[in-house]
C-alpha positions in Angstrom: -33.2 159.9 -11.0 -36.6 160.7 -11.3 -38.5 160.8 -7.8 -40.5 157.1 -8.3 -36.6 154.8 -8.5 -35.4 156.2 -6.4 -38.1 155.3 -3.4 -37.0 151.7 -5.0 -34.1 151.7 -4.4 -34.7 152.6 -1.0 -36.6 150.5 -0.2 -34.6 147.8 -1.6 -31.4 149.4 0.1 -33.8 149.5 3.4 -34.7 145.6 3.3 -31.9 144.5 2.7 -30.2 146.7 5.6 -33.1 144.8 7.9 -32.8 141.6 6.9 -28.5 142.1 7.9 -29.2 142.4 10.9 -31.5 140.1 11.0 -30.4 137.3 10.6 -27.1 138.8 12.3 -28.8 138.8 15.5 -30.5 135.1 15.3 -26.5 134.7 14.7 -25.9 132.5 17.7 -22.1 134.7 19.0 -18.9 131.8 18.1 -16.6 132.3 21.3 -13.0 132.4 21.4 -10.8 129.3 22.4 -9.6 131.9 25.3 -12.6 132.2 26.4 -13.7 128.2 26.1 -13.6 126.3 29.1 -10.6 123.9 29.7 -12.0 120.2 30.2 -8.7 119.1 30.4 -7.2 121.9 32.5 -9.9 122.4 35.0 -10.0 118.7 36.0 -6.6 118.4 36.7 -6.9 122.1 39.2 -10.3 120.0 40.7 -8.4 117.3 41.3 -5.2 118.6 42.1 -7.2 120.1 44.8 -8.7 117.6 46.3 -5.4 115.8 46.8 -4.2 119.3 48.5 -7.0 118.9 50.8 -5.8 116.4 53.7 -9.3 115.0 55.3 -9.7 114.0 51.0 -6.0 113.6 49.5 -6.3 109.5 50.0 -10.2 109.4 49.1 -11.1 107.7 46.0 -12.5 109.8 43.9 -12.8 110.7 39.7 -12.8 113.6 38.3 -14.8 114.3 34.4 -15.6 118.3 32.9 -16.8 118.4 29.8 -17.9 122.0 28.6 -17.4 123.5 32.3 -19.8 121.2 34.0 -17.6 118.9 37.0 -18.4 116.1 38.1 -17.6 113.7 40.7 -17.9 109.9 41.6 -16.6 108.2 44.5 -16.5 107.4 48.3 -14.8 109.6 51.0 -14.9 109.5 54.8 -18.5 111.6 55.5 -20.9 113.6 54.5 -18.5 117.2 55.8 -15.8 115.6 53.5 -18.0 115.6 50.3 -19.5 119.7 50.7 -15.8 120.0 50.5 -14.9 118.3 47.5 -17.8 119.8 46.3 -16.6 123.6 46.7 -13.1 122.7 45.9 -14.0 122.0 42.7 -16.7 125.3 42.2 -13.3 126.9 43.9 -11.5 126.7 40.7 -11.4 128.7 37.6 -13.8 128.7 34.6 -16.3 125.3 36.0 -20.0 125.8 35.9 -21.4 123.4 37.6 -20.1 120.5 40.0 -21.6 117.1 39.8 -21.8 115.3 43.1 -22.2 111.7 42.7 -19.9 110.9 46.0 -20.9 108.4 48.9 -19.9 108.5 52.5 -18.5 105.6 53.6 
């Protein structure tokens, strides 16, 4: 091969490599199923944690989870119970955020 042909091939190869790297960098990472939170399991664990707490066991609390974000709705006895429910929800593995809409009666 002559020098000009080698230079053109090297430039083309470099462009392909750089383009491939750029494309790889802009592609969002794919999460494996094992890494994604199981919203149903998180909801059940939060409900169980609330049910096991003596102060919250009889409270009217609804729990919903979407992509690891837990929403608490309902009524509890006092402001301390609102904070306790938040802490219990955060204690469950996989919980990323807690939106607490509980109201004290």
